[in-house]
C-alpha positions as a printed NumPy array, in Angstrom:
array([[  6.168,  -3.559, -23.835],
       [  4.911,  -6.772, -22.197],
       [  2.47 ,  -6.442, -19.291],
       [  3.878,  -7.023, -15.817],
       [  1.925,  -9.535, -13.712],
       [  2.709, -10.224,  -9.975],
       [  1.502, -13.57 ,  -8.634],
       [  1.14 , -13.74 ,  -4.921],
       [  0.169, -16.981,  -3.217],
       [  0.586, -19.343,  -0.188],
       [  0.218, -23.053,  -0.812],
       [  0.909, -25.95 ,   1.69 ],
       [  0.703, -28.746,  -0.852],
       [  1.8  , -27.085,  -4.098],
       [ -1.574, -27.628,  -5.789],
       [ -2.352, -23.831,  -5.845],
       [  0.958, -23.178,  -7.63 ],
       [  0.091, -25.771, -10.13 ],
       [ -3.273, -23.928, -10.771],
       [ -1.531, -20.563, -11.107],
       [  1.012, -21.964, -13.405],
       [ -1.589, -23.555, -15.651],
       [ -3.541, -20.321, -15.963],
       [ -0.369, -18.521, -17.022],
       [  1.15 , -21.327, -19.153],
       [ -0.299, -20.282, -22.444],
       [  0.823, -16.516, -22.211],
       [  4.235, -16.703, -20.678],
       [  5.863, -15.471, -23.871],
       [  3.528, -12.41 , -23.894],
       [  3.946, -11.225, -20.349],
       [  6.409, -10.727, -17.545],
       [  5.615, -12.727, -14.424],
       [  7.065, -12.145, -10.926],
       [  6.148, -14.618,  -8.134],
       [  5.868, -13.55 ,  -4.577],
       [  5.466, -16.49 ,  -2.156],
       [  3.787, -15.843,   1.119],
       [  5.768, -17.704,   3.708],
       [  5.056, -18.148,   7.429],
       [  8.057, -17.534,   9.712],
       [  7.208, -20.92 ,  11.299],
       [  5.77 , -23.17 ,   8.574],
       [  2.61 , -25.015,   9.192],
       [  3.12 , -28.791,   9.225],
       [  2.053, -30.985,   6.153],
       [  0.796, -33.497,   6.483],
       [ -1.053, -32.319,   9.664],
       [ -1.475, -33.892,  12.92 ],
       [ -5.15 , -33.863,  13.585],
       [ -5.062, -31.832,  16.853],
       [ -2.755, -29.224,  15.243],
       [ -5.182, -28.931,  12.297],
       [ -8.182, -28.313,  14.435],
       [ -6.24 , -26.058,  16.842],
       [ -5.527, -23.776,  13.862],
       [ -9.271, -23.042,  13.59 ],
       [ -9.879, -20.366,  16.157],
       [ -7.101, -17.941,  14.999],
       [ -8.084, -18.569,  11.405],
       [-11.745, -17.69 ,  12.037],
       [-10.879, -14.661,  14.171],
       [ -8.199, -13.418,  11.712],
       [ -5.33 , -13.574,  14.148],
       [ -2.656, -14.724,  11.749],
       [  0.961, -15.993,  12.106],
       [  3.964, -13.874,  11.323],
       [  5.193, -14.103,   7.714],
       [  8.489, -13.412,   6.042],
       [  8.934, -10.041,   4.288],
       [  8.35 ,  -9.906,   0.504],
       [ 11.529,  -9.008,  -1.269],
       [ 12.197,  -5.303,  -2.133],
       [ 12.429,  -6.314,  -5.815],
       [  8.806,  -7.267,  -5.662],
       [  7.666,  -4.292,  -3.532],
       [  9.344,  -1.739,  -5.619],
       [  8.292,  -3.005,  -9.068],
       [  5.146,  -1.649, -10.813],
       [  2.581,  -4.1  , -12.152],
       [ -0.267,  -3.903, -14.519],
       [ -2.002,  -6.805, -12.745],
       [ -1.812,  -8.761,  -9.558],
       [ -3.059, -12.351,  -9.202],
       [ -3.7  , -13.396,  -5.647],
       [ -3.971, -17.05 ,  -5.102],
       [ -5.178, -18.431,  -1.759],
       [ -6.869, -21.36 ,  -0.051],
       [ -9.732, -21.189,   2.43 ],
       [ -9.203, -22.581,   5.833],
       [-12.4  , -23.097,   8.038],
       [-14.385, -20.864,   5.678],
       [-11.811, -18.035,   5.985],
       [ -8.631, -17.216,   4.079],
       [ -5.678, -19.282,   5.205],
       [ -3.693, -17.693,   8.049],
       [ -0.758, -16.709,   5.901],
       [ -3.047, -15.141,   3.386],
       [ -4.689, -12.995,   6.113],
       [ -1.256, -12.15 ,   7.529],
       [ -0.301, -10.784,   4.08 ],
       [ -3.515,  -8.844,   3.696],
       [ -3.051,  -7.356,   7.204],
       [  0.639,  -6.585,   6.686],
       [  2.583,  -3.564,   5.504],
       [  3.342,  -5.601,   2.302],
       [ -0.156,  -5.268,   1.089],
       [  0.758,  -1.857,  -0.11 ],
       [  1.92 ,  -3.623,  -3.357],
       [ -1.846,  -3.938,  -4.201],
       [ -2.468,  -0.193,  -3.766],
       [ -4.5  ,   1.056,  -6.812],
       [ -3.705,  -2.202,  -8.683],
       [ -6.236,  -4.481, -10.553],
       [ -6.331,  -7.811,  -8.763],
       [ -7.702, -11.226,  -9.809],
       [ -8.27 , -13.715,  -7.053],
       [ -7.707, -17.476,  -7.696],
       [ -9.226, -19.919,  -5.184],
       [ -8.281, -23.66 ,  -4.985],
       [-10.3  , -25.63 ,  -2.527],
       [-12.38 , -28.522,  -1.836],
       [-15.818, -26.824,  -2.163],
       [-16.458, -24.012,   0.342],
       [-15.07 , -20.538,  -0.513],
       [-17.889, -17.863,  -0.316],
       [-17.076, -16.481,   3.147],
       [-13.368, -16.525,   2.586],
       [-13.778, -14.618,  -0.68 ],
       [-15.955, -12.132,   1.199],
       [-13.176, -11.419,   3.646],
       [-10.575, -11.123,   0.931],
       [-12.834,  -8.518,  -0.858],
       [-13.023,  -6.573,   2.321],
       [ -9.162,  -6.583,   2.752],
       [ -8.732,  -5.601,  -0.943],
       [-11.1  ,  -2.652,  -0.501],
       [ -9.145,  -1.529,   2.555],
       [ -5.831,  -1.687,   0.574],
       [ -7.342,   0.388,  -2.264],
       [ -7.041,  -2.549,  -4.649],
       [ -9.516,  -3.134,  -7.46 ],
       [-10.902,  -6.57 ,  -7.788],
       [-11.356,  -7.264, -11.568],
       [-11.797, -10.982, -11.673],
       [-12.2  , -14.247,  -9.706],
       [-11.456, -17.853, -10.666],
       [-12.495, -20.803,  -8.448],
       [-11.407, -24.375,  -8.891],
       [-12.913, -26.956,  -6.591],
       [-12.866, -30.764,  -6.238],
       [-15.923, -31.789,  -8.289],
       [-16.214, -35.32 ,  -6.809],
       [-19.328, -35.943,  -4.659],
       [-19.025, -34.302,  -1.171],
       [-18.399, -37.345,   0.866],
       [-15.756, -38.681,  -1.528],
       [-13.884, -35.363,  -1.572],
       [-14.086, -35.196,   2.117],
       [-12.493, -38.596,   2.546],
       [ -9.851, -37.891,   0.009],
       [ -8.88 , -34.503,   1.531],
       [ -8.719, -36.178,   4.955],
       [ -6.287, -38.818,   3.589],
       [ -4.204, -36.14 ,   1.953],
       [ -4.158, -33.737,   4.875],
       [ -3.34 , -36.188,   7.563],
       [ -1.437, -38.994,   5.74 ],
       [  0.061, -36.825,   2.919],
       [ -1.296, -39.241,   0.327],
       [ -2.857, -37.466,  -2.684],
       [ -2.803, -40.341,  -5.121],
       [ -5.857, -42.636,  -5.576],
       [ -6.087, -45.673,  -3.324],
       [ -8.822, -48.39 ,  -3.166],
       [-12.092, -46.98 ,  -4.373],
       [-11.048, -43.379,  -3.56 ],
       [ -9.772, -41.174,  -6.394],
       [ -6.973, -38.608,  -6.325],
       [ -7.43 , -35.883,  -3.827],
       [ -7.892, -32.21 ,  -4.589],
       [ -8.884, -30.342,  -7.749],
       [ -9.023, -32.762, -10.682],
       [ -5.833, -32.771, -12.884],
       [ -7.868, -32.082, -16.019],
       [ -9.572, -29.1  , -14.413],
       [ -6.127, -27.737, -13.54 ],
       [ -4.883, -28.295, -17.13 ],
       [ -7.943, -26.644, -18.574],
       [ -7.429, -23.511, -16.428],
       [ -5.019, -22.406, -19.132],
       [ -7.956, -20.944, -20.934],
       [ -8.321, -18.281, -18.304],
       [ -4.91 , -16.942, -18.928],
       [ -5.78 , -16.187, -22.572],
       [ -8.78 , -14.293, -21.484],
       [ -6.767, -12.383, -18.959],
       [ -4.121, -11.489, -21.523],
       [ -6.693, -10.404, -24.134],
       [ -8.243,  -7.876, -21.63 ],
       [ -4.959,  -6.76 , -20.368],
       [ -3.773,  -6.083, -23.968],
       [ -7.01 ,  -4.204, -24.851],
       [ -6.793,  -2.209, -21.516],
       [-10.348,  -3.504, -20.859],
       [-10.309,  -5.121, -17.441],
       [-13.898,  -3.926, -16.668],
       [-15.286,  -6.698, -18.819],
       [-12.871,  -9.375, -17.722],
       [-14.885, -11.023, -15.037],
       [-17.931, -11.364, -17.279],
       [-15.889, -13.369, -19.802],
       [-14.369, -15.438, -17.063],
       [-17.863, -16.353, -15.836],
       [-18.757, -17.259, -19.402],
       [-15.979, -19.763, -19.315],
       [-17.133, -21.269, -16.013],
       [-14.492, -19.403, -13.895],
       [-16.946, -19.56 , -11.053],
       [-19.515, -22.363, -10.685],
       [-21.729, -22.087,  -7.674],
       [-24.819, -24.2  ,  -6.521],
       [-27.369, -22.515,  -4.278],
       [-26.988, -25.13 ,  -1.497],
       [-23.427, -23.924,  -0.903],
       [-24.795, -20.5  ,   0.245],
       [-27.026, -22.183,   2.875],
       [-24.262, -24.573,   4.165],
       [-21.779, -21.686,   4.508],
       [-24.325, -19.621,   6.324],
       [-24.732, -22.442,   8.901],
       [-21.065, -23.282,   9.054],
       [-19.594, -19.835,   9.622],
       [-21.956, -19.181,  12.646],
       [-20.795, -22.513,  14.18 ],
       [-17.232, -21.677,  13.51 ],
       [-17.407, -18.3  ,  15.063],
       [-18.967, -19.79 ,  18.253],
       [-16.263, -22.457,  18.576],
       [-13.377, -20.093,  17.874],
       [-14.47 , -17.854,  20.84 ],
       [-15.133, -20.783,  23.043],
       [-11.655, -22.287,  22.399],
       [ -9.794, -19.11 ,  22.646],
       [-11.231, -18.382,  26.078],
       [ -8.796, -21.105,  27.28 ],
       [ -5.723, -19.727,  25.681],
       [ -3.813, -19.175,  22.392],
       [ -2.525, -21.555,  19.773],
       [ -1.055, -24.736,  21.311],
       [ -2.022, -23.956,  24.842],
       [ -2.707, -27.296,  26.684],
       [ -5.563, -25.596,  28.554],
       [ -7.611, -25.483,  25.345],
       [ -6.754, -28.93 ,  24.1  ],
       [ -9.912, -30.551,  25.534],
       [-12.065, -27.907,  23.775],
       [-10.189, -28.414,  20.543],
       [-10.857, -32.136,  20.778],
       [-14.451, -31.654,  21.47 ],
       [-14.763, -29.323,  18.473],
       [-12.993, -31.932,  16.276],
       [-15.33 , -34.687,  17.382],
       [-18.579, -32.651,  16.997],
       [-17.413, -31.433,  13.569],
       [-16.643, -34.924,  12.264],
       [-19.846, -36.189,  13.751],
       [-21.889, -33.517,  11.871],
       [-20.052, -34.162,   8.689],
       [-20.371, -37.973,   8.605],
       [-23.565, -38.628,  10.609],
       [-25.672, -35.498,  10.206],
       [-24.749, -34.576,   6.575],
       [-27.752, -36.456,   5.083],
       [-30.109, -34.613,   7.332],
       [-28.379, -31.362,   6.742],
       [-28.483, -31.909,   2.944],
       [-32.223, -32.602,   3.075],
       [-32.985, -29.526,   5.205],
       [-30.821, -27.387,   2.837],
       [-32.815, -28.718,  -0.113],
       [-36.083, -27.774,   1.563],
       [-34.822, -24.394,   2.407],
       [-33.663, -23.989,  -1.229],
       [-37.288, -24.433,  -2.275],
       [-38.715, -22.057,   0.226],
       [-36.052, -19.328,  -0.35 ],
       [-35.527, -19.84 ,  -4.082],
       [-35.88 , -16.198,  -5.244],
       [-33.467, -14.854,  -2.485],
       [-30.951, -17.694,  -3.096],
       [-30.9  , -16.831,  -6.861],
       [-30.023, -13.255,  -5.896],
       [-27.398, -14.506,  -3.485],
       [-25.715, -16.875,  -5.979],
       [-25.567, -13.97 ,  -8.501],
       [-23.947, -11.766,  -5.847],
       [-21.347, -14.353,  -4.815],
       [-20.382, -15.146,  -8.495],
       [-19.706, -11.475,  -9.078],
       [-17.135,  -8.935,  -7.604],
       [-19.089,  -6.414,  -5.656],
       [-18.782,  -6.282,  -1.837],
       [-21.515,  -5.772,   0.681],
       [-20.242,  -5.998,   4.316],
       [-22.024,  -8.704,   6.383],
       [-23.348, -10.65 ,   3.481],
       [-22.263, -13.908,   5.192]])
């Protein structure tokens, strides 16, 4: 009998679905695959308007998600040998639709199931994955693997291309800027993970799955990312509370604070980034041993509350 795999995901741009399809492309004749799309009742716009994008930050950071459409009973009632949960980080947290699913009654489909998380993002995913781990523990799910695909272009280049994509809807290369998002070749090469997943499913040996995914560069993590996320999440938490003190999503009373957050964030990214990069490098040298331990932790699956 073929193993049954459930793929759950939310994607604004379609890129995450491409990643998931690529992972499974080489094993579709050996498994039964069901797709469950996580859909907000009121879709988020794409491309975004700048104010709407930054206005989504407070609720994302404080895990106050939007309403989502129910999963079909066909999906809920079926038994699965494995669940693959694909998601994107927003503001260093799971996207609002992903959080909504993980807080909903539909999360029961994960009960006592092995789960592989698949992350598609620009570069920052550590805190988001920690929150997903926490939700999976609460749902009595068993995290057995993680695959992370990021944009491997230099930081400033990837930032400019994601801004062009997010606010203009233009993914294609233009001028000196390359195509936005995870590189096409990296998406195509993700097929290798599917073969590893099937092998471990077929051998009923999911305990060793993540070790082999890591051997195939399923998660690549530089120490500097740990430092940057530690700084970033503290700032986002402060600004989330500060903005929400003036009202909920779309409230005109908070528009000035959202605009202030937007301007300060962009200033920090474009003007202060070189200084931040330098101080992060210095901190890496000072805290090398502890960072090595942190990198090892974040590349693996165990969960320690409050790690970030």
